[in-house]
N, C-alpha and C positions, 0 to 999 in steps of 0.2 A: 435637459437630458433625462430620460426615464431609464428604468432598469434595463429594459430591452435594448435600448440604444447603448447604454454603458457596456453591456455584455458584448454586443456586436463590435464596439470600438476595441475592446480587449482582444476579441477573436480576429481582428484585422491585423494584429501585430504578429511578428514571426512566432510560430508556435512549434517548438521542437518536440512537444508531446504528440503532435499530429503529423509531423513529417520528419524524415531523417535529416539530422543536422549535417551540414556540409563543411563545418569548421568547428573548432573548439570554442568554448565560451571564453570571452575576454573577462577574466575575473577582475583584473585591476581596473578596467573600465567601470565594472559594476560597483566596486568599492567607491570610486570616485563619484559615481551617480548617487550613491547613498549619502555622501556628504552634502550633495545639493538639496537632499530632503531632511537635513539636520541630523544625519547618523542615527536614526531611531533604533537600529539594532544594538547600539551600545547602551541604551537605556532600559532594555528589558530586564525584568527581575527574574532570577532563577530559571534560565533557559536550559532545556535539555535537548540535545540533538540525537536524532535516531536515523541511522543509516543501515543498509543491508539490501538484500535482494527480495526477500519475502518476509512478511509479518510486520513490516514497519507501521503501517496504519493501524493494525490490530494492537500492537504494543502501545502506540500513542493513545488510542481510545481507552485501553485498560488503565493507563496512568490517570487520565482525566476522571474516569469512573472511580478510581481509588480515592482521589482527592475529594470528589463530590460525596461519596459514601461516608466520609469522615467529617463532613460539614465545611470543608474548605470551599471558598467561593472565588470568583474572578480568575479562573484558570483559562488561559489562552491555548488554542489548538490550531496548528497549521498543518494541513495534510494535502496530498494529491494522489491520483486525480480525483475529481468529484464523480458521483454516480448520476444524479439527477440535475442538481443545480450548482452552479459554480460557487454560490455562497457557502456551500458545505465546507469549502476549503479554509475558511477563516471563521472560527468559532470561539465563543467564550461560554464556559459552563455548558457545553454541548448545544448551544443555541447559535444557529447561523448568523452571520453578520446581517444586520437589517439592510433592506434594499436602499434606504436613504443614505446609510453610511457607506455602502458599497459605491453608490453613484458619487458621493463626495470624494472618495479617494481615487476613483477613476478620473475625475476632473483634475485632480492634482497631478496624476500621471500624464494626462493629455496635455496639460499646460507645459510641462517639462519637455515632452516630446516635440511640441510645436515650436519650442525654443531651440531645438536641435539635439536633444538628448536621444540616445539610441537605447531602447528597451525592448526585450522580448516579452511574450505573453507571461511566461513563468517568472521572469524577473519583476515584472509589473505587479503580479499577485503577491510575490514575496515582499516587495516594498509596502504594498497595501496592508499586508498582515502585520509587518513591523510597526507601521504608523498606527494602525488600529489598536494593537496591544499596548503601545506606548501611551497613546491618548487615553485609553481606558484604565491605564495603570494596573495591568494584570499582575497577580501575585506570583504565578508560575506560568511558564510558557513552554509548551510541548511542540517541538518543531520537527517535522519529518523532512528529511533530505529528499529532494526530488529525484535526482540521478547521480550516481557516483558519490562524491563527497568533496574531493579536492577542489573542483572548479564549480561546485553547485552554489547557486545564489544563497540558499539558506545557511550554508557553511560560513557566511560572512559573520554570522553571530558568534561572539565568544561564549564559551560554556565550560563550566566545571564538571559537567556530566555528559557522557556520550554513551549511547547504546548501539550495539552492533547486532542486528538480527542475522539469521542464517544467510550466508552469501553463496550464490551459485552463478551459473552462466546466464547473462542477460545483458542486452545493449553492448555486445562484444565490439561492434563497430566504433563505439565511443570509448569504452573502458578497457578494452584489451581482449586478447584471444585466449588467455590462460586465467585460471583462478587466482594465481598470485598477482597478476596484473590488475585484475578487478579488485582484489582485496586491498592492494596498494592504493588505488584511487579512493576507495571508501574508508581507508584507515585514517585519512586526514581529518575526520571529525573528531578523533581522539586528540585533545589538545592539553591534557594535564588533569591532575587530581583524581578523576574517577572514570573508569571504562568498564561498562558492563557488557559481557560478550556471550553470545549464544553459542551452542555447539557448532563446530565448523570442521570442514576437511582440514587435514594436517597442514597442507600448503597454505591455506587461508589463515589458520591460527598462528602459524609461524610469523607471517607478515604483521598481523594484528598485535601480537605480543612484542615484536621488535618495535613497532611504532609506539606502543604504550610505554615501554621501557625508556625509549628515547626522549619522551616528554615527561617522564616521571609520574605517570599515572598509576593509581592503585588499580589492580585488575580484579574483577569479579567474574570468574569463568564458570558459567552455568553448566552443570553436568560434569565438571572437572574438579574444581575445588568447592563447588556448591552443588551437592547432590540433589537430584530431582527424581521423583517416582510418580508416574501416573497411576492413580488408583481406580479411575472409572471414566469412560467416555460413553455418552449416550446422547439421545436427541434432547435431553434436557440440559446438557452442558458437559463440562469437563472438571474433574476433581483430582487433585494431586497433592503431594506433600514435598516440601522443599527444606533442606537442612541448612540452617543459618543460625550463627551465634550459638552454636552448641546444642541446638534443639531441632526437632522436626516441627514444621509449621504447616497446617492444613489449610488449603486454599481451594476455592470454588469459583469458576467463571461460567456464565450462562452460554458462552460461545461453544459451538460444536466443533470437535476435531482434536486429535492428539497434538497437533501443532500449536493449538491455542494454549496448551499447557506451557510451551516454550514462551510464547508471546506474553502471556500474563505473568509467568515467573520473572521475566526480565523487568516488567513493569513493577512487580512486587518488590524486587531487590532495590530498584530506584526509590520507590516510596519508603521502604524501610530505612534506607540510608538518609532520607529526609525526615525521619521521625514519624512516619505514617505507617501503621500496621493494618493490613487488610486481610480478612479471611474470606470475604465474598465480594466479587466485583459486581456491583449492582448500584445504579441503573447502568445498563450497557447494551447498546445496539449498534452492530457493525454491519454495514450494507455489503452484500456481494461476497460473503465468505460462507460457503456451505449454507446459503440462505434458502429456506423453504418459502417459495412464492405461492404455491397452491398445494393442497393435500389430496385432492381428488380431481384428476390424477395427480400424483406426486410430481411437483415441478421444483427442482433444485437448481440454483445458479451459483456459480463460483467464478471469480475473475481471474483464476490461475492462468498466467501467460508465460510460464517457462516450465521445462521438464520437472524440476524439483517440486514445484507447486502442483502440477498435474499428478505426479506420483502420490503426493499427500492426499489429493482429492480421491483418487482410486482406492487407496488404503482406507481412508476414513469412510467412504461411502459403504464399502463392504463391511467394515467393523460396526458401523452405527446403524445403517439402514438394512443390513443383512440381505441385500439383493443387488443385482446388477441392473443398470438402467436399460429399458427397452429401446429408448431413442436418445441418441446424443446429438446435440446441436453445437457445432464448433465453428469458430472463426477467430482469426488472430491477425497480427501485423507482420509486415515483410521482414522486420528485423528479429523476428522470434524463430526459435528452433522448432518449426511446425512438424517436421518429419518425426523427430523424437517424441513430440507431444502426441501425435496421432498414433504412434506405435504403442505408447503406453495406454492410450484410451482403448486400443483394440483388445486389450486384455479383458475388457468387459463383454466382448462379443455381442454388441447390441444388434437387435433386429434391423434398425434403421439408423444411418448416420446422415445427418443434415449439415451441409457445409454452407456457410453464408459469410457475411461481412458486416462490419460496423460502418459508421458514416465518416470515420477519420480518413485522411488522405493516405496515410501509410498502410492501410489495410491491405491484406494479401487477397488476390483475386481467388474467388471460390473455385474457379476452373483449375487452378494450380493445385489446390487442396484436393479436388476431385480426382485428378490424374494420379496423384500419389496414393490416395485412399483405395483406388481401384487396384493399384499395384500390390498393395499389401492385404487385399482380399477381404475387405469389409463385405457384409452380406448384401445390403442394399444401400446404395449411396445416392443422394439427391443433392443438388446445388441450387441455391437461391441467392440472387443478387440483392434482393430485398429481405432483410432479416425478419421483419414482421410477417411477411409471407411465409418464410420458413418455419417460424414458430407456430403460426396458424395451421400449416400443414402437419406439424407434429401433433397438435391437439386433434386434428381431424382424423388422425390415425391411431388414436388411443381409446381406452375405456377407463372407467373409474379406478381400476387397480393398476393402471400403467404407471411407469416411472420414466420421466423425461429429465435429462441432465443437460444444462447449457453451461459451457465453459470456454476459456481461451482468451477472453478479453473483458475488462471492466466496462468498455464501450458497448459490448453486446448485453452486458447485465443491465445497462441503462435502458436499452430497448425492451428487454424482457420484463421489466418492472410494470410495463403497461398491461401485462396479462395477469396481474394479481386478482 
């Protein structure tokens, strides 16, 4: 089996990232399956679980960056989704799992499935990550929850540290139709000892605090009992100060956007509680978050796929780049609140709106997006069923000083990367 065949085998499994789930995950079945692999999740050193709606991946990457900047080695990182290559999901010291190792663990998965075990795409990758980190004896393990928390495969791992990033509406068909229901599902990553929590709407915070109290966790509430003040946001990064242990601490991240102050502050608190003090997060590269793909014309991509994230994109584009995009390229999935997202993007009043789709099965038809966009009176609206053609059309209608923004889906960001 080569790497392409290994990836194709995984892709052949049920993939709830690319299609809408029709039933809840069988968490008990997954725990039983882990036993068949030797329960690797119980052998991981110093795991931290990160749940939330937005900022999980950025927070995770900031933690790894903090460790590496202080000379720590052998730090495991499990995230999702990937942008270019599935091996991005399983890393040690910011290096993707090697193809040979990836193949080895896929073969282990394949062997169990052929003997009757039932595993989804995400469950398989989670087990592969657990096995890889166990075998490599990683010293710290940064684990991003895929969806929700209570029934998520990653949440099988015990942890003394949990981080909850900002929670908003997303995956309502699975997690619930109210913020309190969504928060309840995600709150189950809080298992005791330490809970680091981002600023949240009141109904969300109430649920998280109740959960933390019920398991006896110490709470670190950013912007509540831990003050944070953003000092500067620019194309060079974000600079802020955070009040902790009776003093102001000054911190810098190269990541663009005021929301990155929240993400990096959550990471900073976790690192500080583990005896690591960081003033600058470096090295650090996070794909698909206000990422500049080209400068002439300016081409920025962001994988924002819910209204809260789209609102952050609009706010930060105006604040940092000081101008509105001339062309917006947008596409998303059927389970997303596309009407709200497009209404927020309309505030830019772009000259051209290009509606397209990614290659995942649960993508929404650009025709549906087109009909809604015409209703709310975008100036010029075009639809493309091939995203590459849509992006090419955007470049054909620009000059060197134009500004193109692509957003709505990380799966679109993957396609956009070809235009670097």
